[in-house]
C-alpha positions, -999 to +999 in steps of 0.1 A: +256+481+017+247+458+045+257+422+044+221+412+041+217+433+010+248+418-005+235+383+000+201+393-015+218+408-047+242+379-051+214+354-047+192+373-072+221+373-096+226+335-091+189+329-097+190+349-130+221+331-141+207+296-134+174+307-150+192+318-182+213+285-183+181+265-180+163+286-206+192+282-231+194+244-224+156+239-229+156+260-260+185+241-275+169+208-268+135+220-283+153+232-314+170+197-318+138+179-313+119+202-338+147+197-365+148+159-360+109+158-363+110+181-394+136+159-410+117+128-403+085+143-418+105+154-449+119+118-454+084+102-450+070+126-475+099+119-500+094+081-496+056+085-503+064+106-534+088+080-546+063+052-541+036+071-559+061+080-588+072+044-591+037+031-592+028+056-619+059+045-639+049+009-635+014+016-648+027+035-677+052+007-685+024-019-683+003+002-708+031+005-733+038-033-729+002-040-739+006-017-769-017+011-757+000+043-766 
C-alpha cells in the first residue's frame, strides 16, 4: 500500500473510533436523563396518590366522627 492509502485507512479508523466514543457517550447521557425523568415522574405520581389517599381517609374519619356509618 502506498503511504497515501495508509493515511486514508488510519484516518478512517480514527473517525470510526471517535464516532463510536461519541455515540456511546451520548447514549449514556440520554439513558441517565431518561431514568432521572422517569424517577421524578414516579415520585410525583406517588405523592399525588398519597395526598388523595390521605384526603379520603380524612373524609372517612370526619364521617365516623359525626356518627354517620
